[in-house]
C-alpha positions as CSV (number, residue, x, y, z in Angstrom):
1,M,12.4,-1.3,17.1
2,K,9.4,-4.0,17.8
3,E,5.8,-3.9,17.4
4,W,3.0,-6.0,17.6
5,I,0.8,-7.2,14.4
6,T,-2.4,-8.8,15.3
7,G,-5.0,-10.3,12.8
8,R,-5.5,-13.6,11.3
9,N,-4.4,-12.3,7.6
10,P,-2.3,-9.8,8.6
11,V,0.2,-11.8,11.0
12,T,0.3,-14.8,7.7
13,E,1.2,-11.9,5.4
14,V,3.9,-11.0,7.7
15,I,5.4,-14.6,8.3
16,Q,4.9,-15.7,4.4
17,A,6.3,-12.5,3.5
18,K,9.9,-12.8,5.4
19,R,11.1,-9.2,5.3
20,R,10.3,-8.8,8.5
21,Q,12.0,-10.4,11.5
22,V,9.4,-12.5,13.6
23,F,10.6,-12.5,17.1
24,R,7.3,-14.6,18.9
25,L,4.0,-15.9,17.8
26,L,0.9,-15.3,20.7
27,F,-2.1,-17.5,20.8
28,A,-5.5,-16.6,22.9
29,A,-5.3,-19.8,25.2
30,G,-7.9,-22.3,24.1
31,I,-8.0,-21.2,20.7
32,E,-9.4,-23.7,18.5
33,E,-6.5,-25.3,16.1
34,K,-7.7,-25.3,12.5
35,G,-7.6,-23.2,8.8
36,K,-5.3,-20.0,9.3
37,I,-4.2,-20.9,13.3
38,L,-3.0,-24.3,12.2
39,D,-1.0,-23.0,9.3
40,L,-0.1,-20.6,11.3
41,R,1.4,-23.4,14.0
42,K,3.3,-24.9,10.4
43,M,4.8,-21.8,9.7
44,A,6.0,-20.8,12.9
45,Q,7.4,-24.5,13.5
46,S,8.9,-24.3,10.4
47,R,10.6,-21.0,11.2
48,K,11.2,-21.8,15.0
49,I,9.7,-18.7,15.9
50,P,8.7,-19.2,19.6
51,I,4.9,-19.5,20.8
52,E,3.0,-18.5,23.3
53,M,-0.4,-19.5,24.7
54,V,-1.3,-16.2,27.0
55,P,-4.7,-14.8,27.7
56,R,-7.4,-13.5,24.9
57,E,-7.4,-10.6,27.0
58,K,-3.9,-9.5,26.8
59,L,-4.6,-9.8,23.1
60,L,-7.7,-7.1,22.8
61,K,-5.2,-4.9,24.2
62,M,-2.5,-5.4,21.5
63,G,-4.9,-4.0,18.5
64,E,-8.3,-3.8,16.9
65,N,-9.5,-7.6,16.5
66,P,-6.9,-9.7,16.7
67,Q,-8.9,-12.6,16.0
68,G,-7.0,-14.7,18.8
69,V,-3.6,-14.4,17.2
70,A,-0.7,-11.6,17.6
71,A,3.3,-11.6,16.1
72,E,6.1,-9.5,18.0
73,V,8.4,-8.2,14.9
74,S,10.7,-6.2,13.3
75,A,9.7,-2.4,12.2
76,Y,8.4,-2.3,8.8
77,P,11.8,-2.7,5.9
78,Y,11.2,0.5,3.7
79,V,12.9,-0.1,0.3
80,D,14.5,2.4,-2.4
81,I,13.1,4.1,-5.4
82,S,15.6,1.8,-6.9
83,D,14.2,-1.7,-6.2
84,I,10.8,-0.9,-7.3
85,L,12.3,0.0,-10.5
86,A,14.2,-2.8,-10.5
87,A,11.2,-5.1,-10.1
88,A,9.0,-3.5,-12.7
89,A,12.5,-4.3,-14.6
90,E,12.9,-7.9,-13.6
91,K,8.9,-8.8,-14.8
92,Q,9.5,-7.3,-18.0
93,E,6.8,-4.5,-17.5
94,D,6.2,-0.7,-17.9
95,L,6.6,0.9,-14.4
96,F,3.1,1.4,-12.1
97,L,4.0,3.4,-9.2
98,L,1.5,5.0,-6.6
99,V,2.8,7.8,-5.3
100,L,1.0,9.3,-2.3
101,D,1.3,13.0,-1.4
102,V,0.6,13.2,2.2
103,I,-2.2,10.9,3.3
104,Q,-2.7,11.1,6.7
105,N,-5.4,8.9,7.3
106,P,-3.7,5.2,8.3
107,Q,-6.8,3.5,7.7
108,N,-7.1,5.1,3.6
109,L,-3.7,4.1,3.8
110,G,-4.0,0.6,4.4
111,S,-7.0,0.7,1.9
112,L,-4.9,2.0,-0.8
113,V,-1.7,-0.4,-0.2
114,R,-4.3,-3.2,-0.4
115,T,-5.8,-2.0,-3.4
116,A,-2.3,-1.4,-5.3
117,E,-0.9,-4.7,-4.3
118,A,-4.1,-6.2,-6.1
119,A,-4.2,-4.5,-9.1
120,G,-0.1,-5.1,-9.4
121,V,1.1,-2.1,-8.6
122,H,5.1,-2.1,-8.2
123,G,5.3,-0.2,-5.9
124,I,4.4,3.1,-3.5
125,L,6.1,6.2,-2.8
126,I,5.0,8.2,0.5
127,P,6.6,11.0,1.4
128,Q,9.5,11.3,4.4
129,H,7.5,13.8,6.9
130,R,4.0,14.7,7.7
131,A,2.4,11.7,6.5
132,A,1.2,8.6,8.0
133,E,3.8,5.6,7.9
134,V,3.2,1.9,7.6
135,T,1.9,1.0,11.5
136,P,0.5,-1.8,12.4
137,A,-2.8,-0.3,11.9
138,V,-1.7,-0.1,8.2
139,V,-0.8,-3.5,7.9
140,T,-4.4,-4.3,9.3
141,A,-6.2,-2.4,7.1
142,S,-4.1,-3.2,4.5
143,A,-5.6,-7.1,5.1
144,G,-1.4,-7.0,5.1
145,A,-0.7,-6.7,1.8
146,S,1.7,-3.8,2.9
147,E,4.0,-6.9,4.1
148,S,4.5,-7.6,0.0
149,M,4.0,-3.9,-1.2
150,L,7.3,-2.1,-1.8
151,I,7.4,1.1,-0.3
152,A,9.9,3.5,-0.7
153,Q,9.9,7.1,1.3
154,A,11.2,9.8,-1.0
155,N,11.4,13.5,-1.4
156,L,8.3,13.4,-3.4
157,N,9.5,16.5,-5.9
158,R,12.9,15.2,-6.3
159,A,11.9,11.6,-7.0
160,L,9.3,12.4,-9.6
161,E,11.5,14.9,-10.9
162,D,14.4,12.3,-11.6
163,L,11.5,9.9,-12.1
164,K,10.4,12.2,-15.1
165,K,14.2,11.7,-16.4
166,Q,13.4,8.2,-16.8
167,G,10.5,8.8,-19.2
168,V,8.4,8.1,-16.3
169,W,4.9,10.0,-16.8
170,V,3.5,11.6,-13.6
171,V,-0.1,11.7,-13.8
172,G,-1.8,13.5,-10.5
173,L,-5.4,12.6,-9.7
174,D,-7.4,16.2,-9.1
175,G,-10.7,17.3,-9.8
176,G,-9.8,20.9,-10.7
177,P,-11.0,22.8,-14.1
178,D,-7.9,22.2,-15.5
179,S,-7.7,18.3,-15.0
180,R,-8.2,16.3,-18.0
181,P,-11.2,13.5,-18.2
182,I,-8.9,10.1,-17.0
183,E,-10.2,8.2,-19.8
184,D,-9.2,10.8,-22.4
185,L,-5.4,9.8,-21.0
186,D,-3.3,7.0,-22.2
187,L,-2.3,5.2,-18.9
188,T,-0.5,2.1,-20.8
189,G,3.5,3.3,-20.6
190,P,5.4,4.0,-17.7
191,I,3.5,5.7,-15.2
192,A,3.3,7.2,-11.1
193,L,0.3,7.8,-10.5
194,V,-0.1,10.6,-7.4
195,V,-3.1,10.8,-5.1
196,G,-3.4,13.7,-3.1
197,N,-4.0,14.6,0.7
198,E,-7.5,13.8,2.0
199,G,-8.4,17.4,2.5
200,E,-6.1,19.7,0.7
201,G,-5.5,17.7,-2.4
202,M,-1.9,17.5,-3.9
203,R,0.5,20.1,-2.9
204,Q,1.5,22.7,-5.5
205,L,4.7,22.1,-5.8
206,V,4.2,18.2,-6.6
207,R,1.1,19.3,-9.1
208,Q,3.3,21.4,-10.5
209,T,5.6,18.2,-11.3
210,C,2.9,16.5,-12.7
211,D,2.5,15.8,-17.0
212,F,-0.9,15.7,-16.4
213,V,-3.8,16.2,-13.6
214,A,-6.9,13.9,-14.7
215,A,-10.3,14.1,-13.0
216,L,-12.8,11.2,-12.6
217,P,-15.7,11.2,-14.0
218,M,-18.7,12.3,-11.8
219,K,-22.3,12.0,-12.2
220,G,-24.1,12.3,-9.5
221,H,-24.4,15.6,-7.2
222,I,-21.2,14.6,-4.9
223,E,-18.4,16.9,-6.3
224,S,-16.2,14.2,-4.8
225,L,-14.6,10.9,-3.3
226,N,-12.6,10.0,-0.4
227,A,-9.2,9.7,-1.2
228,A,-8.6,6.2,-0.8
229,V,-11.9,5.8,-2.8
230,A,-10.9,8.0,-5.7
231,G,-7.3,6.5,-5.7
232,S,-8.6,3.1,-6.2
233,I,-10.8,3.6,-8.7
234,A,-8.2,5.4,-10.8
235,I,-5.2,2.7,-10.0
236,Y,-8.0,0.2,-11.2
237,L,-8.8,2.4,-14.6
238,T,-4.8,2.3,-15.1
239,F,-4.8,-1.4,-14.5
240,L,-7.9,-2.7,-16.3
241,E,-6.4,0.1,-19.5
242,R,-3.2,-1.7,-19.1
243,L,-4.9,-5.0,-19.4
244,R,-6.6,-4.5,-22.4
245,K,-3.3,-3.7,-24.1
246,Q,-1.4,-6.6,-22.8
247,K,-4.6,-8.7,-24.6
248,N,-4.4,-6.8,-27.8
């Protein structure tokens, strides 16, 4: 299966990551070849990727704000959970896994992938069904961070149970009455951080699998945050706590 990735950063990340086959690179006719565009041309030439100049109107039909560039590529390369565990072990770090329980909005998925990559998350686990997958829209929303992030698809309940047997603590994010303040939890060991669906939160079976359910502190009148915002805050709170531990 082939698909089109548009935008200068996403296309750059696809080519640099070398995880997908790139069949051809399209530039808008008359585009100024400097900066990222010049870099893309050099990368394409070094990897012998065919380059074509096409009318700008053609690119505008391929994706939102293509910025004068598009790449025809192979499908997104999902990994196995074992690959994520191996990546953490190779870095000699405690596992930091993000689990997304039926996130359905591609923008939210892309935002969470981007935050996870910036915070050093080793990998992301998403369900096999009923959830957003890594589409070109998600690649764009993540600014190409999806290309260097290890993402696996699995039955979440089964995967989380297996991870718990390996000593991973499963922490769900939810603002329910039985939730514990996230600042009271130790987030420095092997962690699987679970973020629930935009509307319903975590599914009941996934919630029951969690060792702890954590809530973000809220001071204003708003009772909840967007899933991508709440998840991003929780990712960074975990990242900062682990960073402090490393420095001590």
